[in-house]
C-alpha positions as protocol buffer text, in pm:
chain_id: "A"
residue {
  index: 1
  type: UNK
  ca { x: 1497 y: 4116 z: -2546 }
}
residue {
  index: 2
  type: UNK
  ca { x: 1775 y: 3878 z: -2377 }
}
residue {
  index: 3
  type: UNK
  ca { x: 1674 y: 3710 z: -2053 }
}
residue {
  index: 4
  type: UNK
  ca { x: 1812 y: 3834 z: -1727 }
}
residue {
  index: 5
  type: UNK
  ca { x: 2114 y: 3706 z: -1602 }
}
residue {
  index: 6
  type: UNK
  ca { x: 2107 y: 3375 z: -1399 }
}
residue {
  index: 7
  type: UNK
  ca { x: 2100 y: 3421 z: -1023 }
}
residue {
  index: 8
  type: UNK
  ca { x: 1977 y: 3243 z: -731 }
}
residue {
  index: 9
  type: UNK
  ca { x: 1694 y: 3480 z: -702 }
}
residue {
  index: 10
  type: UNK
  ca { x: 1579 y: 3413 z: -1054 }
}
residue {
  index: 11
  type: UNK
  ca { x: 1625 y: 3042 z: -1026 }
}
residue {
  index: 12
  type: UNK
  ca { x: 1419 y: 3032 z: -693 }
}
residue {
  index: 13
  type: UNK
  ca { x: 1141 y: 3276 z: -820 }
}
residue {
  index: 14
  type: UNK
  ca { x: 1131 y: 3020 z: -1170 }
}
residue {
  index: 15
  type: UNK
  ca { x: 1158 y: 2697 z: -940 }
}
residue {
  index: 16
  type: UNK
  ca { x: 847 y: 2819 z: -725 }
}
residue {
  index: 17
  type: UNK
  ca { x: 669 y: 2905 z: -1033 }
}
residue {
  index: 18
  type: UNK
  ca { x: 741 y: 2571 z: -1206 }
}
residue {
  index: 19
  type: UNK
  ca { x: 603 y: 2364 z: -887 }
}
residue {
  index: 20
  type: UNK
  ca { x: 330 y: 2608 z: -868 }
}
residue {
  index: 21
  type: UNK
  ca { x: 194 y: 2557 z: -1215 }
}
residue {
  index: 22
  type: UNK
  ca { x: 308 y: 2164 z: -1269 }
}
residue {
  index: 23
  type: UNK
  ca { x: 316 y: 2040 z: -945 }
}
residue {
  index: 24
  type: UNK
  ca { x: 577 y: 1892 z: -723 }
}
residue {
  index: 25
  type: UNK
  ca { x: 686 y: 1595 z: -936 }
}
residue {
  index: 26
  type: UNK
  ca { x: 796 y: 1868 z: -1218 }
}
residue {
  index: 27
  type: UNK
  ca { x: 1091 y: 1995 z: -994 }
}
residue {
  index: 28
  type: UNK
  ca { x: 1402 y: 1858 z: -1165 }
}
residue {
  index: 29
  type: UNK
  ca { x: 1712 y: 2092 z: -1243 }
}
residue {
  index: 30
  type: UNK
  ca { x: 1667 y: 1956 z: -1601 }
}
residue {
  index: 31
  type: UNK
  ca { x: 1328 y: 2100 z: -1640 }
}
residue {
  index: 32
  type: UNK
  ca { x: 1421 y: 2406 z: -1431 }
}
residue {
  index: 33
  type: UNK
  ca { x: 1713 y: 2493 z: -1685 }
}
residue {
  index: 34
  type: UNK
  ca { x: 1471 y: 2473 z: -1977 }
}
residue {
  index: 35
  type: UNK
  ca { x: 1227 y: 2712 z: -1815 }
}
residue {
  index: 36
  type: UNK
  ca { x: 1528 y: 2941 z: -1747 }
}
residue {
  index: 37
  type: UNK
  ca { x: 1654 y: 2904 z: -2100 }
}
residue {
  index: 38
  type: UNK
  ca { x: 1992 y: 2795 z: -1982 }
}
residue {
  index: 39
  type: UNK
  ca { x: 2179 y: 2465 z: -1954 }
}
residue {
  index: 40
  type: UNK
  ca { x: 2143 y: 2261 z: -1614 }
}
residue {
  index: 41
  type: UNK
  ca { x: 2523 y: 2299 z: -1561 }
}
residue {
  index: 42
  type: UNK
  ca { x: 2480 y: 2651 z: -1536 }
}
residue {
  index: 43
  type: UNK
  ca { x: 2192 y: 2635 z: -1262 }
}
residue {
  index: 44
  type: UNK
  ca { x: 2478 y: 2450 z: -1096 }
}
residue {
  index: 45
  type: UNK
  ca { x: 2682 y: 2761 z: -1043 }
}
residue {
  index: 46
  type: UNK
  ca { x: 2421 y: 2886 z: -813 }
}
residue {
  index: 47
  type: UNK
  ca { x: 2257 y: 2582 z: -641 }
}
residue {
  index: 48
  type: UNK
  ca { x: 2498 y: 2276 z: -617 }
}
residue {
  index: 49
  type: UNK
  ca { x: 2195 y: 2028 z: -598 }
}
residue {
  index: 50
  type: UNK
  ca { x: 1825 y: 1992 z: -573 }
}
residue {
  index: 51
  type: UNK
  ca { x: 1830 y: 2002 z: -188 }
}
residue {
  index: 52
  type: UNK
  ca { x: 1993 y: 2306 z: -188 }
}
residue {
  index: 53
  type: UNK
  ca { x: 1730 y: 2439 z: -443 }
}
residue {
  index: 54
  type: UNK
  ca { x: 1466 y: 2309 z: -210 }
}
residue {
  index: 55
  type: UNK
  ca { x: 1642 y: 2485 z: 109 }
}
residue {
  index: 56
  type: UNK
  ca { x: 1649 y: 2801 z: -116 }
}
residue {
  index: 57
  type: UNK
  ca { x: 1284 y: 2751 z: -184 }
}
residue {
  index: 58
  type: UNK
  ca { x: 1199 y: 2702 z: 184 }
}
residue {
  index: 59
  type: UNK
  ca { x: 1383 y: 3011 z: 287 }
}
residue {
  index: 60
  type: UNK
  ca { x: 1210 y: 3244 z: 21 }
}
residue {
  index: 61
  type: UNK
  ca { x: 870 y: 3115 z: 120 }
}
residue {
  index: 62
  type: UNK
  ca { x: 895 y: 3090 z: 475 }
}
residue {
  index: 63
  type: UNK
  ca { x: 1053 y: 3432 z: 509 }
}
residue {
  index: 64
  type: UNK
  ca { x: 660 y: 3529 z: 425 }
}
residue {
  index: 65
  type: UNK
  ca { x: 543 y: 3387 z: 715 }
}
residue {
  index: 66
  type: UNK
  ca { x: 410 y: 3634 z: 945 }
}
residue {
  index: 67
  type: UNK
  ca { x: 531 y: 3684 z: 1280 }
}
residue {
  index: 68
  type: UNK
  ca { x: 349 y: 3787 z: 1584 }
}
residue {
  index: 69
  type: UNK
  ca { x: 450 y: 4078 z: 1801 }
}
residue {
  index: 70
  type: UNK
  ca { x: 710 y: 3964 z: 2091 }
}
residue {
  index: 71
  type: UNK
  ca { x: 434 y: 4079 z: 2353 }
}
residue {
  index: 72
  type: UNK
  ca { x: 156 y: 3907 z: 2184 }
}
residue {
  index: 73
  type: UNK
  ca { x: -10 y: 3629 z: 2401 }
}
residue {
  index: 74
  type: UNK
  ca { x: 52 y: 3294 z: 2308 }
}
residue {
  index: 75
  type: UNK
  ca { x: -307 y: 3222 z: 2192 }
}
residue {
  index: 76
  type: UNK
  ca { x: -308 y: 3548 z: 1959 }
}
residue {
  index: 77
  type: UNK
  ca { x: 87 y: 3423 z: 1831 }
}
residue {
  index: 78
  type: UNK
  ca { x: -41 y: 3101 z: 1735 }
}
residue {
  index: 79
  type: UNK
  ca { x: -356 y: 3234 z: 1555 }
}
residue {
  index: 80
  type: UNK
  ca { x: -152 y: 3488 z: 1360 }
}
residue {
  index: 81
  type: UNK
  ca { x: 98 y: 3195 z: 1256 }
}
residue {
  index: 82
  type: UNK
  ca { x: -139 y: 2945 z: 1191 }
}
residue {
  index: 83
  type: UNK
  ca { x: -326 y: 3200 z: 963 }
}
residue {
  index: 84
  type: UNK
  ca { x: -33 y: 3302 z: 783 }
}
residue {
  index: 85
  type: UNK
  ca { x: 97 y: 2929 z: 742 }
}
residue {
  index: 86
  type: UNK
  ca { x: -280 y: 2863 z: 597 }
}
residue {
  index: 87
  type: UNK
  ca { x: -226 y: 3143 z: 349 }
}
residue {
  index: 88
  type: UNK
  ca { x: 140 y: 3044 z: 251 }
}
residue {
  index: 89
  type: UNK
  ca { x: -5 y: 2668 z: 185 }
}
residue {
  index: 90
  type: UNK
  ca { x: -296 y: 2807 z: -19 }
}
residue {
  index: 91
  type: UNK
  ca { x: -84 y: 3041 z: -231 }
}
residue {
  index: 92
  type: UNK
  ca { x: 161 y: 2746 z: -291 }
}
residue {
  index: 93
  type: UNK
  ca { x: 36 y: 2406 z: -221 }
}
residue {
  index: 94
  type: UNK
  ca { x: 267 y: 2213 z: -449 }
}
residue {
  index: 95
  type: UNK
  ca { x: 549 y: 2367 z: -306 }
}
residue {
  index: 96
  type: UNK
  ca { x: 477 y: 2268 z: 31 }
}
residue {
  index: 97
  type: UNK
  ca { x: 428 y: 1922 z: -55 }
}
residue {
  index: 98
  type: UNK
  ca { x: 801 y: 1943 z: -183 }
}
residue {
  index: 99
  type: UNK
  ca { x: 904 y: 2111 z: 167 }
}
residue {
  index: 100
  type: UNK
  ca { x: 720 y: 1872 z: 368 }
}
residue {
  index: 101
  type: UNK
  ca { x: 858 y: 1532 z: 191 }
}
residue {
  index: 102
  type: UNK
  ca { x: 1202 y: 1412 z: 259 }
}
residue {
  index: 103
  type: UNK
  ca { x: 1457 y: 1624 z: 478 }
}
residue {
  index: 104
  type: UNK
  ca { x: 1324 y: 1910 z: 634 }
}
residue {
  index: 105
  type: UNK
  ca { x: 1469 y: 2243 z: 505 }
}
residue {
  index: 106
  type: UNK
  ca { x: 1641 y: 2428 z: 779 }
}
residue {
  index: 107
  type: UNK
  ca { x: 1404 y: 2727 z: 745 }
}
residue {
  index: 108
  type: UNK
  ca { x: 1127 y: 2508 z: 836 }
}
residue {
  index: 109
  type: UNK
  ca { x: 1321 y: 2408 z: 1141 }
}
residue {
  index: 110
  type: UNK
  ca { x: 1402 y: 2738 z: 1243 }
}
residue {
  index: 111
  type: UNK
  ca { x: 1021 y: 2832 z: 1211 }
}
residue {
  index: 112
  type: UNK
  ca { x: 935 y: 2555 z: 1410 }
}
residue {
  index: 113
  type: UNK
  ca { x: 1199 y: 2616 z: 1681 }
}
residue {
  index: 114
  type: UNK
  ca { x: 1055 y: 2981 z: 1715 }
}
residue {
  index: 115
  type: UNK
  ca { x: 698 y: 2866 z: 1757 }
}
residue {
  index: 116
  type: UNK
  ca { x: 825 y: 2614 z: 2046 }
}
residue {
  index: 117
  type: UNK
  ca { x: 1056 y: 2895 z: 2198 }
}
residue {
  index: 118
  type: UNK
  ca { x: 734 y: 3143 z: 2207 }
}
residue {
  index: 119
  type: UNK
  ca { x: 551 y: 2843 z: 2367 }
}
residue {
  index: 120
  type: UNK
  ca { x: 805 y: 2815 z: 2631 }
}
residue {
  index: 121
  type: UNK
  ca { x: 829 y: 3198 z: 2683 }
}
residue {
  index: 122
  type: UNK
  ca { x: 438 y: 3164 z: 2756 }
}
residue {
  index: 123
  type: UNK
  ca { x: 556 y: 2940 z: 3069 }
}
residue {
  index: 124
  type: UNK
  ca { x: 487 y: 2604 z: 2878 }
}
residue {
  index: 125
  type: UNK
  ca { x: 722 y: 2327 z: 2982 }
}
residue {
  index: 126
  type: UNK
  ca { x: 973 y: 2250 z: 2729 }
}
residue {
  index: 127
  type: UNK
  ca { x: 844 y: 1920 z: 2683 }
}
residue {
  index: 128
  type: UNK
  ca { x: 465 y: 2064 z: 2685 }
}
residue {
  index: 129
  type: UNK
  ca { x: 575 y: 2325 z: 2416 }
}
residue {
  index: 130
  type: UNK
  ca { x: 728 y: 2068 z: 2185 }
}
residue {
  index: 131
  type: UNK
  ca { x: 406 y: 1840 z: 2224 }
}
residue {
  index: 132
  type: UNK
  ca { x: 172 y: 2144 z: 2146 }
}
residue {
  index: 133
  type: UNK
  ca { x: 379 y: 2253 z: 1839 }
}
residue {
  index: 134
  type: UNK
  ca { x: 356 y: 1908 z: 1710 }
}
residue {
  index: 135
  type: UNK
  ca { x: -28 y: 1910 z: 1791 }
}
residue {
  index: 136
  type: UNK
  ca { x: -64 y: 2262 z: 1566 }
}
residue {
  index: 137
  type: UNK
  ca { x: 114 y: 2175 z: 1299 }
}
residue {
  index: 138
  type: UNK
  ca { x: -57 y: 1861 z: 1235 }
}
residue {
  index: 139
  type: UNK
  ca { x: -365 y: 2042 z: 1236 }
}
residue {
  index: 140
  type: UNK
  ca { x: -242 y: 2282 z: 1025 }
}
residue {
  index: 141
  type: UNK
  ca { x: -100 y: 2051 z: 760 }
}
residue {
  index: 142
  type: UNK
  ca { x: -405 y: 1815 z: 794 }
}
residue {
  index: 143
  type: UNK
  ca { x: -642 y: 2098 z: 751 }
}
residue {
  index: 144
  type: UNK
  ca { x: -458 y: 2253 z: 453 }
}
residue {
  index: 145
  type: UNK
  ca { x: -416 y: 1918 z: 260 }
}
residue {
  index: 146
  type: UNK
  ca { x: -790 y: 1860 z: 316 }
}
residue {
  index: 147
  type: UNK
  ca { x: -867 y: 2208 z: 182 }
}
residue {
  index: 148
  type: UNK
  ca { x: -676 y: 2182 z: -100 }
}
residue {
  index: 149
  type: UNK
  ca { x: -813 y: 1813 z: -200 }
}
residue {
  index: 150
  type: UNK
  ca { x: -1169 y: 1896 z: -142 }
}
residue {
  index: 151
  type: UNK
  ca { x: -1320 y: 2179 z: -332 }
}
residue {
  index: 152
  type: UNK
  ca { x: -1598 y: 2337 z: -92 }
}
residue {
  index: 153
  type: UNK
  ca { x: -1711 y: 2657 z: -34 }
}
residue {
  index: 154
  type: UNK
  ca { x: -1404 y: 2879 z: 109 }
}
residue {
  index: 155
  type: UNK
  ca { x: -1630 y: 3055 z: 352 }
}
residue {
  index: 156
  type: UNK
  ca { x: -1711 y: 2722 z: 484 }
}
residue {
  index: 157
  type: UNK
  ca { x: -1354 y: 2614 z: 510 }
}
residue {
  index: 158
  type: UNK
  ca { x: -1248 y: 2932 z: 677 }
}
residue {
  index: 159
  type: UNK
  ca { x: -1521 y: 2906 z: 953 }
}
residue {
  index: 160
  type: UNK
  ca { x: -1414 y: 2543 z: 986 }
}
residue {
  index: 161
  type: UNK
  ca { x: -1050 y: 2632 z: 997 }
}
residue {
  index: 162
  type: UNK
  ca { x: -1120 y: 2891 z: 1274 }
}
residue {
  index: 163
  type: UNK
  ca { x: -1319 y: 2680 z: 1465 }
}
residue {
  index: 164
  type: UNK
  ca { x: -1093 y: 2410 z: 1486 }
}
residue {
  index: 165
  type: UNK
  ca { x: -809 y: 2652 z: 1594 }
}
residue {
  index: 166
  type: UNK
  ca { x: -1023 y: 2771 z: 1844 }
}
residue {
  index: 167
  type: UNK
  ca { x: -1111 y: 2450 z: 1967 }
}
residue {
  index: 168
  type: UNK
  ca { x: -753 y: 2340 z: 1993 }
}
residue {
  index: 169
  type: UNK
  ca { x: -638 y: 2642 z: 2165 }
}
residue {
  index: 170
  type: UNK
  ca { x: -902 y: 2618 z: 2435 }
}
residue {
  index: 171
  type: UNK
  ca { x: -835 y: 2225 z: 2467 }
}
residue {
  index: 172
  type: UNK
  ca { x: -465 y: 2300 z: 2508 }
}
residue {
  index: 173
  type: UNK
  ca { x: -503 y: 2583 z: 2752 }
}
residue {
  index: 174
  type: UNK
  ca { x: -760 y: 2392 z: 2978 }
}
residue {
  index: 175
  type: UNK
  ca { x: -499 y: 2116 z: 2993 }
}
residue {
  index: 176
  type: UNK
  ca { x: -220 y: 2335 z: 3052 }
}
residue {
  index: 177
  type: UNK
  ca { x: -78 y: 2337 z: 3414 }
}
residue {
  index: 178
  type: UNK
  ca { x: -100 y: 2680 z: 3596 }
}
residue {
  index: 179
  type: UNK
  ca { x: 242 y: 2871 z: 3589 }
}
residue {
  index: 180
  type: UNK
  ca { x: 462 y: 2816 z: 3869 }
}
């Protein structure tokens, strides 16, 4: 049976599979073309370069980031998004290695801006919202990287992650000035 026609969706699917299976360093246009059963030049008809491919991968993966309801309290919104981000990083650890190195894909930037906006809507001052987002994302990235690198009991990792997130949220809430 012949391979399905080449499309951006098929290229992105295969790129994610390649990185999931072989690691971040395996993502080259040549290697991707081999897996697709086509020439490297054929892939360039759909994706002009590797950075555009990374952008497309980011769009696909970040589209799976669960979004809390608009009326969710900031603490619940952060918990939901943190759990979703953690699940995505567990599903695609090498993909996140690609997405978080080098130039930040637009999908990651939009997701970050959405979190900052949500914090501002919860009456964080703009500067505080940005710093708070940075604290959370560093916790998320650091904890998920450590989880991937250290084979320990999954229940222990889940409990540690939730406890750390609870402590972080409580600390930020205790330091946050009362709304005006």
